Structure formats: structure tokens, C-alpha cells
KEDO-882028 format. One record per atom (N, C-alpha, C, O): residue number from 0; atom name; x, y, z. Coordinates in steps of 0.001 Angstrom, whole numbers, plus 524288, in hexadecimal, padded with zeros to 5 digits. Atoms other than C-alpha are relative to their C-alpha. Layout:
! residues N
+------+------+-------+-------+-------+
: resi : name :  east : north :    up :
+------+------+-------+-------+-------+
:  NUM :   CA :     X :     Y :     Z :
...
+------+------+-------+-------+-------+
***
This chain:
! residues 127
+------+------+-------+-------+-------+
: resi : name :  east : north :    up :
+------+------+-------+-------+-------+
:    0 :    N : 7FD10 : 803CC : 80308 :
:    0 :   CA : 4E6E8 : 8710F : 3797B :
:    0 :    C : 8029C : 7FC18 : 803B0 :
:    0 :    O : 80405 : 7FD52 : 8081E :
:    1 :    N : 7FD58 : 8041D : 7FD17 :
:    1 :   CA : 4ECBB : 86465 : 37E14 :
:    1 :    C : 805EB : 800E2 : 7FFA9 :
:    1 :    O : 807C3 : 8036E : 7FC06 :
:    2 :    N : 7FA4D : 7FF51 : 8002A :
:    2 :   CA : 4FB51 : 863E1 : 38152 :
:    2 :    C : 80276 : 7FDEE : 7FAFB :
:    2 :    O : 80632 : 80033 : 7F8F9 :
:    3 :    N : 7FDD8 : 80238 : 804D4 :
:    3 :   CA : 4FDD8 : 85B4C : 37578 :
:    3 :    C : 7FF22 : 803B1 : 7FB5B :
:    3 :    O : 80288 : 80449 : 7F801 :
:    4 :    N : 80134 : 7FC55 : 80439 :
:    4 :   CA : 4F726 : 86521 : 36C7A :
:    4 :    C : 80386 : 804CE : 80057 :
:    4 :    O : 8055E : 806C9 : 7FC5D :
:    5 :    N : 7FC7F : 7FB82 : 7FF64 :
:    5 :   CA : 4FF19 : 8704A : 37240 :
:    5 :    C : 80581 : 7FEB1 : 7FE34 :
:    5 :    O : 8080D : 801DA : 7FB9F :
:    6 :    N : 7FAC0 : 801A2 : 80194 :
:    6 :   CA : 50BB0 : 868B3 : 3703B :
:    6 :    C : 8005B : 7FF87 : 7FA09 :
:    6 :    O : 8043E : 8011C : 7F7B0 :
:    7 :    N : 7FFFC : 80088 : 805B0 :
:    7 :   CA : 50804 : 86587 : 3622D :
:    7 :    C : 7FFFE : 80560 : 7FD61 :
:    7 :    O : 802B3 : 8062F : 7F97D :
:    8 :    N : 8002F : 7FABA : 80237 :
:    8 :   CA : 504C8 : 873D7 : 35F79 :
:    8 :    C : 8053F : 802AF : 80092 :
:    8 :    O : 806EE : 8057C : 7FD0B :
:    9 :    N : 7FAE4 : 7FD97 : 7FF2D :
:    9 :   CA : 511C0 : 8781E : 36548 :
:    9 :    C : 80404 : 7FDCB : 7FC2F :
:    9 :    O : 80747 : 800B2 : 7FA2B :
:   10 :    N : 7FC4E : 8025C : 803B8 :
:   10 :   CA : 51940 : 86E8A : 35CC1 :
:   10 :    C : 7FEF3 : 801E1 : 7FA70 :
:   10 :    O : 8028F : 8028F : 7F755 :
:   11 :    N : 80184 : 7FE48 : 8053B :
:   11 :   CA : 511B7 : 872F5 : 350C4 :
:   11 :    C : 801F8 : 8058D : 7FEFE :
:   11 :    O : 80386 : 806D2 : 7FAA0 :
:   12 :    N : 7FE4D : 7FA92 : 80097 :
:   12 :   CA : 51551 : 8812C : 35320 :
:   12 :    C : 805E0 : 80073 : 7FF43 :
:   12 :    O : 807BC : 8043A : 7FCF0 :
:   13 :    N : 7FA56 : 80001 : 8006E :
:   13 :   CA : 523D0 : 87DCE : 353E7 :
:   13 :    C : 8025D : 804E5 : 8026F :
:   13 :    O : 80566 : 807AF : 7FFF4 :
:   14 :    N : 7FDFB : 7FB77 : 7FD1C :
:   14 :   CA : 526C1 : 8883B : 35E22 :
:   14 :    C : 80550 : 7FE88 : 80239 :
:   14 :    O : 805D2 : 7FA6C : 804AA :
:   15 :    N : 7FACD : 8014F : 7FE00 :
:   15 :   CA : 5353E : 888B9 : 36192 :
:   15 :    C : 80022 : 8005E : 80600 :
:   15 :    O : 7FDA0 : 803B9 : 8085D :
:   16 :    N : 7FF5D : 8000D : 7FA53 :
:   16 :   CA : 538FB : 88586 : 36F91 :
:   16 :    C : 80407 : 80418 : 80171 :
:   16 :    O : 8083D : 80437 : 7FF1F :
:   17 :    N : 7FC2B : 7FBFA : 7FE72 :
:   17 :   CA : 53FAC : 89101 : 37657 :
:   17 :    C : 80508 : 7FD80 : 80200 :
:   17 :    O : 80501 : 7F94C : 80455 :
:   18 :    N : 7FAF3 : 801FC : 7FE44 :
:   18 :   CA : 54E15 : 88F43 : 37914 :
:   18 :    C : 8001F : 7FFE6 : 805FC :
:   18 :    O : 7FE52 : 8038A : 8088F :
:   19 :    N : 7FF61 : 8006F : 7FA5D :
:   19 :   CA : 550F1 : 88A90 : 386CF :
:   19 :    C : 7FB31 : 7FE04 : 802DD :
:   19 :    O : 7FB5C : 7FD34 : 8079A :
:   20 :    N : 804CA : 801CB : 7FD69 :
:   20 :   CA : 54301 : 885FD : 38966 :
:   20 :    C : 800C0 : 7FA8F : 8024B :
:   20 :    O : 7FF48 : 7F98E : 806C2 :
:   21 :    N : 7FF41 : 8055A : 7FE27 :
:   21 :   CA : 546CB : 877AF : 38A74 :
:   21 :    C : 80394 : 7FFE8 : 804CB :
:   21 :    O : 80283 : 7FD1D : 8088F :
:   22 :    N : 7FC70 : 7FFD0 : 7FB83 :
:   22 :   CA : 5522E : 87AD6 : 3939A :
:   22 :    C : 7FD3D : 8024D : 804CB :
:   22 :    O : 7FE0B : 80083 : 8092F :
:   23 :    N : 802E3 : 7FD9E : 7FBA8 :
:   23 :   CA : 5494B : 8837C : 39BD7 :
:   23 :    C : 7FC37 : 7FC2F : 80287 :
:   23 :    O : 7FBB6 : 7FC00 : 8074E :
:   24 :    N : 803A8 : 803E0 : 7FDF5 :
:   24 :   CA : 53F2C : 878B8 : 39D20 :
:   24 :    C : 802ED : 7FBCE : 8030A :
:   24 :    O : 80150 : 7FA45 : 8074D :
:   25 :    N : 7FCF2 : 80404 : 7FD4B :
:   25 :   CA : 5498A : 86EA3 : 3A098 :
:   25 :    C : 8022F : 80209 : 80528 :
:   25 :    O : 8023D : 7FF32 : 8090A :
:   26 :    N : 7FE01 : 7FDDC : 7FB11 :
:   26 :   CA : 54F89 : 877BF : 3AAC6 :
:   26 :    C : 7FBB1 : 800B2 : 80400 :
:   26 :    O : 7FC9B : 7FFF6 : 808AA :
:   27 :    N : 8045C : 7FF82 : 7FC5B :
:   27 :   CA : 54222 : 87A59 : 3B0AE :
:   27 :    C : 7FE91 : 7FABA : 80257 :
:   27 :    O : 7FD6E : 7FA50 : 806FF :
:   28 :    N : 80127 : 8054A : 7FE0E :
:   28 :   CA : 53F9C : 86BBE : 3B1AB :
:   28 :    C : 80439 : 7FE43 : 803D2 :
:   28 :    O : 8030A : 7FBFD : 807E4 :
:   29 :    N : 7FBB4 : 80179 : 7FC84 :
:   29 :   CA : 54D16 : 8699B : 3B7A9 :
:   29 :    C : 7FFA4 : 802EF : 8052A :
:   29 :    O : 8009A : 800B0 : 8094E :
:   30 :    N : 80086 : 7FCED : 7FB35 :
:   30 :   CA : 54AD4 : 8749E : 3C166 :
:   30 :    C : 7FB94 : 7FDEC : 80366 :
:   30 :    O : 7FC03 : 7FDB7 : 8082F :
:   31 :    N : 8046B : 80234 : 7FD10 :
:   31 :   CA : 53DBD : 86ED0 : 3C52E :
:   31 :    C : 80197 : 7FAF3 : 802B8 :
:   31 :    O : 8004C : 7FA20 : 80746 :
:   32 :    N : 7FE35 : 804E9 : 7FDB4 :
:   32 :   CA : 543EE : 86178 : 3C767 :
:   32 :    C : 803D3 : 80107 : 8047B :
:   32 :    O : 803A4 : 7FE60 : 8087D :
:   33 :    N : 7FC48 : 7FEAE : 7FBDF :
:   33 :   CA : 54EF0 : 867AC : 3CF53 :
:   33 :    C : 7FD26 : 801FE : 804D1 :
:   33 :    O : 7FEA8 : 800BF : 80935 :
:   34 :    N : 8030E : 7FE05 : 7FB90 :
:   34 :   CA : 544F5 : 86EB5 : 3D7CE :
:   34 :    C : 7FD44 : 7FB84 : 802C9 :
:   34 :    O : 7FD18 : 7FB65 : 80797 :
:   35 :    N : 80288 : 80493 : 7FD9C :
:   35 :   CA : 53D8D : 861F7 : 3DA04 :
:   35 :    C : 803EC : 7FCEF : 80341 :
:   35 :    O : 802B8 : 7FB45 : 8079A :
:   36 :    N : 7FBF5 : 802F1 : 7FD37 :
:   36 :   CA : 54A30 : 85B38 : 3DDF6 :
:   36 :    C : 801A5 : 802E4 : 804F7 :
:   36 :    O : 802A0 : 80071 : 808FC :
:   37 :    N : 7FE9E : 7FCF7 : 7FB58 :
:   37 :   CA : 54D85 : 86659 : 3E751 :
:   37 :    C : 7FBD4 : 7FF5C : 8043D :
:   37 :    O : 7FD12 : 7FEE9 : 808DD :
:   38 :    N : 80440 : 800CA : 7FC3D :
:   38 :   CA : 5403F : 864E2 : 3EDB7 :
:   38 :    C : 80057 : 7FA92 : 80267 :
:   38 :    O : 7FF89 : 7F9F0 : 80719 :
:   39 :    N : 7FF6F : 80560 : 7FE02 :
:   39 :   CA : 54258 : 8562A : 3EEEA :
:   39 :    C : 80486 : 7FFAE : 803E3 :
:   39 :    O : 8040B : 7FD2A : 807F4 :
:   40 :    N : 7FB74 : 80011 : 7FC7E :
:   40 :   CA : 54FC3 : 8584A : 3F515 :
:   40 :    C : 7FEAB : 802A2 : 80531 :
:   40 :    O : 80031 : 800C5 : 8095A :
:   41 :    N : 80189 : 7FD3C : 7FB3B :
:   41 :   CA : 54A15 : 861F7 : 3FEC4 :
:   41 :    C : 7FC64 : 7FC96 : 8034D :
:   41 :    O : 7FCD6 : 7FC7E : 80817 :
:   42 :    N : 8038B : 8037B : 7FD2A :
:   42 :   CA : 53F61 : 85848 : 4025C :
:   42 :    C : 8030B : 7FB90 : 8028B :
:   42 :    O : 801E6 : 7FA0F : 806F7 :
:   43 :    N : 7FCCA : 8042F : 7FDB9 :
:   43 :   CA : 54981 : 84D8F : 4046B :
:   43 :    C : 802F4 : 80203 : 804C2 :
:   43 :    O : 80367 : 7FF41 : 808AB :
:   44 :    N : 7FD1C : 7FDC6 : 7FB9B :
:   44 :   CA : 5515C : 85696 : 40D46 :
:   44 :    C : 7FC64 : 800D4 : 804AE :
:   44 :    O : 7FDFA : 7FFF2 : 80922 :
:   45 :    N : 803B1 : 7FF19 : 7FBBF :
:   45 :   CA : 54548 : 859FB : 41544 :
:   45 :    C : 7FE11 : 7FAEA : 80263 :
:   45 :    O : 7FC87 : 7FACB : 806F1 :
:   46 :    N : 80227 : 804F7 : 7FE33 :
:   46 :   CA : 54144 : 84BCB : 41671 :
:   46 :    C : 802AB : 7FE3B : 8050B :
:   46 :    O : 80014 : 7FC22 : 80882 :
:   47 :    N : 7FD22 : 801C9 : 7FB66 :
:   47 :   CA : 54BE1 : 8490B : 4208E :
:   47 :    C : 8014D : 80477 : 803BE :
:   47 :    O : 8045A : 803BE : 80762 :
:   48 :    N : 7FEF9 : 7FB7D : 7FCB2 :
:   48 :   CA : 54BFC : 8567B : 426C3 :
:   48 :    C : 7FDDC : 7FF29 : 8057D :
:   48 :    O : 80008 : 80143 : 8093A :
:   49 :    N : 80276 : 800D9 : 7FAF4 :
:   49 :   CA : 5433C : 851D3 : 431E1 :
:   49 :    C : 80287 : 7FB99 : 8031A :
:   49 :    O : 80142 : 7FAE6 : 807B0 :
:   50 :    N : 7FDB1 : 80492 : 7FD76 :
:   50 :   CA : 54B96 : 845E3 : 4352C :
:   50 :    C : 802A8 : 80143 : 80539 :
:   50 :    O : 801D0 : 7FE5D : 808F8 :
:   51 :    N : 7FDA7 : 7FEE6 : 7FAE1 :
:   51 :   CA : 553C0 : 84C67 : 43FFE :
:   51 :    C : 7FBE3 : 80119 : 80435 :
:   51 :    O : 7FC86 : 7FF80 : 808B2 :
:   52 :    N : 8041B : 7FEDC : 7FC35 :
:   52 :   CA : 54762 : 85152 : 44690 :
:   52 :    C : 7FD40 : 7FB01 : 801C2 :
:   52 :    O : 7FBF3 : 7FA67 : 80659 :
:   53 :    N : 8027A : 804F7 : 7FEA8 :
:   53 :   CA : 5414D : 843D2 : 44602 :
:   53 :    C : 80385 : 7FCD9 : 803A1 :
:   53 :    O : 801A0 : 7FA57 : 80745 :
:   54 :    N : 7FC58 : 802D0 : 7FCA3 :
:   54 :   CA : 54D92 : 83DF7 : 44C09 :
:   54 :    C : 7FFF7 : 8023B : 80584 :
:   54 :    O : 80002 : 7FF47 : 8094F :
:   55 :    N : 80036 : 7FD80 : 7FAD6 :
:   55 :   CA : 54D3F : 847D4 : 45733 :
:   55 :    C : 7FAEC : 7FE9B : 802C9 :
:   55 :    O : 7FAF3 : 7FD74 : 80774 :
:   56 :    N : 80509 : 80153 : 7FDA5 :
:   56 :   CA : 53EC5 : 84536 : 4597E :
:   56 :    C : 7FFF0 : 7FA54 : 801CF :
:   56 :    O : 7FDF2 : 7F92A : 80607 :
:   57 :    N : 7FFD7 : 80587 : 7FE80 :
:   57 :   CA : 54103 : 8367C : 459AB :
:   57 :    C : 8036C : 7FF3C : 804D1 :
:   57 :    O : 80209 : 7FC43 : 80855 :
:   58 :    N : 7FC8C : 8006F : 7FB74 :
:   58 :   CA : 54C54 : 837F1 : 46336 :
:   58 :    C : 7FD4C : 80210 : 804E9 :
:   58 :    O : 7FDD1 : 7FFCC : 8091E :
:   59 :    N : 802D1 : 7FDD4 : 7FB86 :
:   59 :   CA : 543EF : 84078 : 46C0B :
:   59 :    C : 7FBD7 : 7FC33 : 801EC :
:   59 :    O : 7FB21 : 7FB8C : 806A2 :
:   60 :    N : 8040D : 803BB : 7FE72 :
:   60 :   CA : 538FB : 8366F : 46BE8 :
:   60 :    C : 80260 : 7FB52 : 802CA :
:   60 :    O : 80038 : 7F97C : 806AD :
:   61 :    N : 7FD67 : 80469 : 7FD77 :
:   61 :   CA : 5425F : 82B63 : 46F4E :
:   61 :    C : 801D2 : 80194 : 8056F :
:   61 :    O : 80144 : 7FE94 : 80926 :
:   62 :    N : 7FE32 : 7FE1E : 7FAEE :
:   62 :   CA : 5482D : 83390 : 47A4B :
:   62 :    C : 7FB83 : 80059 : 803DC :
:   62 :    O : 7FC00 : 7FEA7 : 80854 :
:   63 :    N : 8048B : 7FF89 : 7FC93 :
:   63 :   CA : 53AD9 : 83688 : 47FE7 :
:   63 :    C : 7FE0E : 7FA95 : 80191 :
:   63 :    O : 7FCB5 : 7F9BF : 8061B :
:   64 :    N : 801EA : 80542 : 7FED8 :
:   64 :   CA : 536D1 : 82837 : 47F00 :
:   64 :    C : 8039A : 7FD31 : 803CC :
:   64 :    O : 801BD : 7FA2B : 8070B :
:   65 :    N : 7FC48 : 802B4 : 7FCA3 :
:   65 :   CA : 54341 : 8239C : 485DB :
:   65 :    C : 80087 : 802B0 : 80549 :
:   65 :    O : 800A1 : 80013 : 80952 :
:   66 :    N : 7FEE8 : 7FD16 : 7FB37 :
:   66 :   CA : 54536 : 82E5A : 48FF3 :
:   66 :    C : 7FB3A : 80062 : 8038A :
:   66 :    O : 7FBAC : 7FF8D : 80841 :
:   67 :    N : 804A9 : 7FF40 : 7FCCE :
:   67 :   CA : 53750 : 830B4 : 4948A :
:   67 :    C : 7FD59 : 7FAB9 : 800C9 :
:   67 :    O : 7FB81 : 7F855 : 7FD0B :
:   68 :    N : 8029B : 80501 : 7FF1A :
:   68 :   CA : 531DE : 8249F : 49B15 :
:   68 :    C : 7FA1F : 80098 : 7FF50 :
:   68 :    O : 7F7DD : 804B2 : 8006A :
:   69 :    N : 805AA : 7FFDA : 800D0 :
:   69 :   CA : 523FC : 82143 : 497C9 :
:   69 :    C : 7FD41 : 7FF98 : 8053C :
:   69 :    O : 7FE98 : 7FC59 : 80885 :
:   70 :    N : 8031B : 8004E : 7FB3C :
:   70 :   CA : 51A4B : 823E3 : 4A27C :
:   70 :    C : 7FB98 : 7FC1B : 7FF1C :
:   70 :    O : 7F99F : 7FB87 : 7FAC3 :
:   71 :    N : 8043B : 803C7 : 8006F :
:   71 :   CA : 51032 : 819A1 : 4A541 :
:   71 :    C : 7FAE0 : 802ED : 7FF4B :
:   71 :    O : 7F947 : 805F2 : 802AD :
:   72 :    N : 8050D : 7FD92 : 800F6 :
:   72 :   CA : 5038A : 81E18 : 49F51 :
:   72 :    C : 7FBCE : 7FC94 : 8026A :
:   72 :    O : 7FC44 : 7F7CB : 80269 :
:   73 :    N : 80427 : 80338 : 7FDBD :
:   73 :   CA : 4F722 : 819DD : 4A60C :
:   73 :    C : 7FD7B : 7FCB1 : 7FBBB :
:   73 :    O : 7FC82 : 7FE93 : 7F76B :
:   74 :    N : 80259 : 80384 : 803C8 :
:   74 :   CA : 4F141 : 80E40 : 49F33 :
:   74 :    C : 7FA24 : 80107 : 7FFAA :
:   74 :    O : 7F788 : 80216 : 80390 :
:   75 :    N : 80595 : 7FF57 : 800BD :
:   75 :   CA : 4E3E1 : 80F96 : 49968 :
:   75 :    C : 7FD35 : 7FB13 : 801BE :
:   75 :    O : 7FF09 : 7F6B3 : 800EF :
:   76 :    N : 80314 : 80483 : 7FE5B :
:   76 :   CA : 4D992 : 806FE : 49F2C :
:   76 :    C : 7FBAC : 7FF2C : 7FC0C :
:   76 :    O : 7F979 : 802ED : 7FA00 :
:   77 :    N : 80410 : 8011B : 803CB :
:   77 :   CA : 4CFFA : 80041 : 49661 :
:   77 :    C : 7FACE : 7FEB2 : 802A1 :
:   77 :    O : 7F6F0 : 7FDA0 : 7FFFA :
:   78 :    N : 804EC : 80110 : 7FD4E :
:   78 :   CA : 4C5C4 : 7FDF9 : 4A0D5 :
:   78 :    C : 7FFEE : 802E4 : 80530 :
:   78 :    O : 803FB : 804AF : 8070F :
:   79 :    N : 800AD : 7FD6E : 7FB05 :
:   79 :   CA : 4C06C : 803DE : 4AD4A :
:   79 :    C : 7FE84 : 7FBE4 : 80412 :
:   79 :    O : 7FBC4 : 7F81C : 802F5 :
:   80 :    N : 8017F : 8037F : 7FBB8 :
:   80 :   CA : 4BF52 : 7FD23 : 4BA44 :
:   80 :    C : 7FA90 : 8015D : 801FD :
:   80 :    O : 7F798 : 7FDFB : 803B0 :
:   81 :    N : 80509 : 7FE38 : 7FDF4 :
:   81 :   CA : 4B3A0 : 80559 : 4BE0B :
:   81 :    C : 7FC52 : 80102 : 7FB64 :
:   81 :    O : 7FD92 : 8043D : 7F80E :
:   82 :    N : 8038C : 7FF3A : 8046C :
:   82 :   CA : 4A7F0 : 8047D : 4B4B8 :
:   82 :    C : 7FDBE : 8057D : 7FFC9 :
:   82 :    O : 7FC80 : 8075E : 7FB8A :
:   83 :    N : 80203 : 7FA9E : 80001 :
:   83 :   CA : 4A31A : 811FC : 4B8E9 :
:   83 :    C : 803DE : 803BE : 7FD72 :
:   83 :    O : 80254 : 80753 : 7FAA3 :
:   84 :    N : 7FC02 : 7FCC8 : 80290 :
:   84 :   CA : 4B004 : 81815 : 4B4CC :
:   84 :    C : 80016 : 7FEF6 : 7FA21 :
:   84 :    O : 800B5 : 80296 : 7F708 :
:   85 :    N : 80022 : 8015D : 80588 :
:   85 :   CA : 4AF5C : 810D3 : 4A7E2 :
:   85 :    C : 7FB60 : 8029D : 7FD55 :
:   85 :    O : 7FBEA : 804D1 : 7F918 :
:   86 :    N : 804AD : 7FD95 : 80238 :
:   86 :   CA : 4A181 : 8159A : 4A57E :
:   86 :    C : 800B0 : 805E9 : 7FF90 :
:   86 :    O : 7FF24 : 80840 : 7FBA7 :
:   87 :    N : 7FF1B : 7FA57 : 80018 :
:   87 :   CA : 4A567 : 8239A : 4A8F7 :
:   87 :    C : 803BA : 8016F : 7FB8B :
:   87 :    O : 802FB : 8056A : 7F8F3 :
:   88 :    N : 7FC4B : 7FEEF : 8043C :
:   88 :   CA : 4B0C7 : 822ED : 49F66 :
:   88 :    C : 7FD55 : 7FF85 : 7FAAD :
:   88 :    O : 7FE51 : 802B1 : 7F733 :
:   89 :    N : 802E3 : 800A9 : 804E3 :
:   89 :   CA : 4A7DC : 81DDD : 49486 :
:   89 :    C : 7FC62 : 804A3 : 7FF1E :
:   89 :    O : 7FC09 : 806A6 : 7FAC3 :
:   90 :    N : 8037D : 7FB77 : 8007C :
:   90 :   CA : 49E0F : 828BF : 49743 :
:   90 :    C : 80305 : 804DD : 7FE6B :
:   90 :    O : 8014F : 807C8 : 7FB00 :
:   91 :    N : 7FCD2 : 7FB68 : 80150 :
:   91 :   CA : 4A8C2 : 83319 : 496D9 :
:   91 :    C : 801DE : 7FFB9 : 7FA55 :
:   91 :    O : 801E7 : 803AA : 7F794 :
:   92 :    N : 7FE35 : 800A2 : 80568 :
:   92 :   CA : 4ADF2 : 82D93 : 48A11 :
:   92 :    C : 7FB9F : 8010F : 7FC24 :
:   92 :    O : 7FC67 : 803CC : 7F844 :
:   93 :    N : 80471 : 7FF0D : 80370 :
:   93 :   CA : 4A079 : 82D67 : 483CF :
:   93 :    C : 7FE6D : 805BF : 80000 :
:   93 :    O : 7FCBB : 807BF : 7FBF8 :
:   94 :    N : 80145 : 7FA6A : 7FFC3 :
:   94 :   CA : 49E24 : 83B66 : 48869 :
:   94 :    C : 803C5 : 8031A : 7FC98 :
:   94 :    O : 8021F : 8069F : 7F9C3 :
:   95 :    N : 7FC25 : 7FD54 : 80355 :
:   95 :   CA : 4AAE7 : 83FE3 : 481EA :
:   95 :    C : 7FEC1 : 7FF0E : 7FA43 :
:   95 :    O : 7FF06 : 802AB : 7F718 :
:   96 :    N : 80162 : 8013D : 8056C :
:   96 :   CA : 4A6E8 : 838E1 : 47564 :
:   96 :    C : 7FB33 : 8031A : 7FE5A :
:   96 :    O : 7FB09 : 8053A : 7FA0B :
:   97 :    N : 804CB : 7FD1A : 80135 :
:   97 :   CA : 4996E : 83F23 : 475ED :
:   97 :    C : 80115 : 805C8 : 7FF31 :
:   97 :    O : 7FEFF : 80831 : 7FB97 :
:   98 :    N : 7FEB0 : 7FA6E : 80089 :
:   98 :   CA : 49F21 : 84CBB : 477FB :
:   98 :    C : 802BD : 8010C : 7FAC9 :
:   98 :    O : 80185 : 804D7 : 7F818 :
:   99 :    N : 7FD2F : 7FF39 : 804EE :
:   99 :   CA : 4A85B : 84B30 : 46C74 :
:   99 :    C : 7FC64 : 7FF42 : 7FB53 :
:   99 :    O : 7FCD4 : 80218 : 7F778 :
:  100 :    N : 803C0 : 800D1 : 80444 :
:  100 :   CA : 49D7C : 845E5 : 463CD :
:  100 :    C : 7FC64 : 804B4 : 7FF71 :
:  100 :    O : 7FB35 : 80657 : 7FB13 :
:  101 :    N : 80369 : 7FB6A : 8002E :
:  101 :   CA : 494B4 : 8515D : 46773 :
:  101 :    C : 802CC : 80493 : 7FD64 :
:  101 :    O : 80088 : 80747 : 7FA20 :
:  102 :    N : 7FD04 : 7FBC3 : 80275 :
:  102 :   CA : 49F72 : 85B08 : 463D8 :
:  102 :    C : 800A5 : 7FF06 : 7FA29 :
:  102 :    O : 80040 : 802A7 : 7F707 :
:  103 :    N : 7FF61 : 8014A : 8058A :
:  103 :   CA : 4A1B6 : 853DE : 456FE :
:  103 :    C : 7FAFF : 800D0 : 7FCF2 :
:  103 :    O : 7FB21 : 802C6 : 7F88E :
:  104 :    N : 80509 : 7FF43 : 802A3 :
:  104 :   CA : 49338 : 853EC : 45396 :
:  104 :    C : 7FEDB : 805CD : 7FF61 :
:  104 :    O : 7FCE6 : 80779 : 7FB51 :
:  105 :    N : 800CF : 7FA5B : 8006C :
:  105 :   CA : 4927E : 86278 : 45696 :
:  105 :    C : 80348 : 8025A : 7FBA1 :
:  105 :    O : 8015E : 8058A : 7F894 :
:  106 :    N : 7FC94 : 7FDF8 : 80428 :
:  106 :   CA : 49E24 : 86546 : 44DC2 :
:  106 :    C : 7FE06 : 7FE5C : 7FAA0 :
:  106 :    O : 7FE18 : 80179 : 7F6F6 :
:  107 :    N : 80201 : 801DC : 80507 :
:  107 :   CA : 49869 : 85CED : 442DE :
:  107 :    C : 7FB12 : 802FE : 7FE7E :
:  107 :    O : 7FA40 : 8042F : 7F9E8 :
:  108 :    N : 804C9 : 7FD0B : 8010C :
:  108 :   CA : 48B70 : 86414 : 44427 :
:  108 :    C : 8014D : 80578 : 7FE09 :
:  108 :    O : 7FEF7 : 80757 : 7FA45 :
:  109 :    N : 7FE67 : 7FAC2 : 801B0 :
:  109 :   CA : 49218 : 8715B : 44314 :
:  109 :    C : 8025D : 7FFD5 : 7FA88 :
:  109 :    O : 80173 : 80354 : 7F75C :
:  110 :    N : 7FDAF : 8007E : 80537 :
:  110 :   CA : 499D3 : 86C9B : 4374F :
:  110 :    C : 7FBC7 : 7FF37 : 7FBE6 :
:  110 :    O : 7FC29 : 8014C : 7F794 :
:  111 :    N : 8044F : 800D2 : 803A8 :
:  111 :   CA : 48D42 : 86800 : 430E2 :
:  111 :    C : 7FD27 : 8050A : 7FED6 :
:  111 :    O : 7FBB3 : 8060A : 7FA5D :
:  112 :    N : 802A2 : 7FAF8 : 800C9 :
:  112 :   CA : 486F5 : 8754A : 432F4 :
:  112 :    C : 80357 : 8038B : 7FC8A :
:  112 :    O : 8014E : 80644 : 7F924 :
:  113 :    N : 7FC79 : 7FCB7 : 80312 :
:  113 :   CA : 492E6 : 87C11 : 42D4B :
:  113 :    C : 80025 : 7FE29 : 7FA56 :
:  113 :    O : 8009E : 80160 : 7F6CA :
:  114 :    N : 7FFBE : 8021D : 8054E :
:  114 :   CA : 492E8 : 87316 : 4216B :
:  114 :    C : 7FB01 : 80117 : 7FCEE :
:  114 :    O : 7FB14 : 800E4 : 7F820 :
:  115 :    N : 804EA : 7FF0C : 802BB :
:  115 :   CA : 484B7 : 87641 : 41E3D :
:  115 :    C : 8004C : 804D7 : 7FC81 :
:  115 :    O : 7FE13 : 804D8 : 7F83D :
:  116 :    N : 7FFC0 : 7FB27 : 802FD :
:  116 :   CA : 487EF : 88404 : 41977 :
:  116 :    C : 8029B : 7FF33 : 7FAAC :
:  116 :    O : 80051 : 800AD : 7F6B6 :
:  117 :    N : 7FDA9 : 800DA : 80525 :
:  117 :   CA : 491A4 : 8800E : 40EBD :
:  117 :    C : 7FCC4 : 7FC60 : 7FC8C :
:  117 :    O : 7FC83 : 7FD1D : 7F7CE :
:  118 :    N : 80342 : 80393 : 80313 :
:  118 :   CA : 488AE : 874EF : 40A99 :
:  118 :    C : 7FB7E : 802FC : 7FD8D :
:  118 :    O : 7FA35 : 80226 : 7F8FE :
:  119 :    N : 8045E : 7FCE7 : 80202 :
:  119 :   CA : 47D65 : 87E7E : 40927 :
:  119 :    C : 801D9 : 803AE : 7FBA0 :
:  119 :    O : 7FF22 : 80463 : 7F7B8 :
:  120 :    N : 7FDDE : 7FC76 : 80402 :
:  120 :   CA : 485F2 : 887FF : 40176 :
:  120 :    C : 800F2 : 7FCF7 : 7FAF5 :
:  120 :    O : 7FF9C : 7FED4 : 7F6BA :
:  121 :    N : 7FF01 : 80329 : 804A5 :
:  121 :   CA : 48A30 : 87D1F : 3F830 :
:  121 :    C : 7FAF3 : 7FE88 : 7FD4E :
:  121 :    O : 7FAA7 : 7FEA3 : 7F881 :
:  122 :    N : 8050C : 80152 : 80253 :
:  122 :   CA : 47C14 : 878F3 : 3F632 :
:  122 :    C : 7FDB4 : 804AC : 7FD28 :
:  122 :    O : 7FB95 : 8041A : 7F8E1 :
:  123 :    N : 8021E : 7FB4E : 80274 :
:  123 :   CA : 47810 : 886FA : 3F341 :
:  123 :    C : 802D9 : 8014C : 7FAE3 :
:  123 :    O : 80068 : 802F8 : 7F718 :
:  124 :    N : 7FCEA : 7FED3 : 804B1 :
:  124 :   CA : 4831C : 888AD : 3E960 :
:  124 :    C : 7FEB8 : 7FC24 : 7FBA5 :
:  124 :    O : 7FE4B : 7FDA7 : 7F71A :
:  125 :    N : 800DD : 803F6 : 803EF :
:  125 :   CA : 48057 : 87BD3 : 3E27B :
:  125 :    C : 7FA7A : 80029 : 7FDB2 :
:  125 :    O : 7F98C : 7FDE9 : 7F98D :
:  126 :    N : 80560 : 7FFC0 : 801FA :
:  126 :   CA : 471CD : 87ED8 : 3E0CF :
:  126 :    C : 7FF3A : 8042C : 7FC04 :
:  126 :    O : 7FAE6 : 804D4 : 7FA05 :
+------+------+-------+-------+-------+
***
């Protein structure tokens, strides 16, 4: 039955409402609202609970930045004076890329083999 039909049937029967039912429902609704408000208040209190820690962390960072002098880091060079060194660096870089690609292809191959079993099971079930 639809909710409207149930409501119409209940009105037709003329069943008396138990004493205190309305007050009980209103108190349950009020209690629910009070619980929601308590949760909101607790969340508001927690929202600023971390503020002292953030202030201490910021003060520590400022102290470190002011007290510890920055050391000169070596500057990166964008070119090589010696073409043989440049070529050797390019070869080493391409070798690292090749090694990582080989490892990635191997992992993808193993994953493909592992995926074949569930695919086969699904095909067998669907047939």
C-alpha cells in the first residue's frame, strides 16, 4: 500500500492515539536536535584545538630560517664544456630510462598474466 492509502485507512478506523504519544515524539525530536547541537559544539571546539601547535611550528620555522644561515648550494649547469662528458651523461640518462622502462614492462606483463585467470573465470560463468 502507498503511504496515502495507509493514512486514509488509519483515519477510517478511528483508532485513538495513546496518551503521551505526542509528547514522547516531541521529546525524541528535541533530544535528537540537542544531540546534533552538541556534536556541532564539539566540532567547533576541536576546530581551533590545533592552533597552539600551528603557532609553535610557525615560530620554529621562523627561528630556523633566521638563525641558521643558508649555505651556498652548488649551481646547476645547463651545459657541458666537454662534449664527451655531455655524451656520457646523455648515455647514462638513457640507460636509467631504459632500465626503468624494462622493469615497468615486466610488471605490466605479470599483471596481464594474473588478470587472465579472472577473465577466463568470468567468461566460463557467463557461458
